[in-house]
C-alpha positions as CSV (number, residue, x, y, z in Angstrom):
1,X,77.5,112.9,108.2
2,X,80.6,114.4,106.6
3,X,80.2,117.6,104.5
4,X,83.0,118.5,102.1
5,X,83.6,121.4,99.8
6,X,85.1,120.1,96.5
7,X,86.0,123.2,94.4
8,X,87.0,121.2,91.3
9,X,83.7,119.1,91.1
10,X,82.1,120.5,88.0
11,X,80.2,117.8,86.2
12,X,78.3,114.5,86.6
13,X,81.5,112.6,85.8
14,X,83.2,114.3,88.8
15,X,80.3,113.2,91.0
16,X,80.5,109.6,89.8
17,X,84.3,109.6,90.3
18,X,84.0,111.0,93.8
19,X,81.1,108.6,94.7
20,X,83.2,105.7,93.4
21,X,86.2,106.7,95.5
22,X,84.0,106.8,98.6
23,X,82.3,103.5,97.8
24,X,85.7,101.8,97.4
25,X,86.3,102.6,101.0
26,X,82.8,102.0,102.3
27,X,80.4,100.2,99.9
28,X,77.5,101.0,102.2
29,X,78.2,104.8,102.3
30,X,75.6,107.3,101.1
31,X,76.9,110.1,98.9
32,X,74.8,113.2,98.2
33,X,76.4,115.7,95.8
34,X,75.2,119.3,95.2
35,X,77.1,120.0,92.0
36,X,76.1,123.7,91.8
37,X,77.4,124.4,95.4
38,X,80.4,122.0,95.0
39,X,79.4,120.2,98.2
40,X,79.3,116.5,98.9
41,X,77.7,115.0,102.0
42,X,78.8,111.5,102.9
43,X,77.1,109.2,105.4
44,X,79.6,106.5,106.4
45,X,81.0,104.7,109.4
46,X,84.4,104.7,107.7
47,X,87.3,106.8,109.0
48,X,86.9,110.4,107.7
49,X,90.6,110.7,106.9
50,X,90.4,107.6,104.7
51,X,87.4,108.9,102.8
52,X,89.0,112.3,102.3
53,X,92.2,110.7,101.1
54,X,90.4,108.5,98.6
55,X,88.7,111.6,97.2
56,X,92.1,113.4,97.0
57,X,93.7,110.3,95.4
58,X,90.9,110.5,92.7
59,X,92.1,114.0,91.9
60,X,89.8,116.2,94.0
61,X,90.9,118.6,96.7
62,X,88.5,118.7,99.5
63,X,87.8,120.8,102.6
64,X,85.7,119.8,105.5
65,X,82.7,122.1,106.3
66,X,80.9,122.3,109.6
67,X,77.8,120.1,109.7
């Protein structure tokens, strides 16, 4: 499980965009977003750097959190 802080995630459209970016890399990934806390948890076998880059390419800065 990868836990990311995404400060610019502010609405359901953001959540869908981030989820789509993750699913483009790994269609089997699970994406759980906590909009209020600006946190996304990703369950995936894909390379973490690829997932984080896909989210960044979608326009969202992200920071890895412990856990």
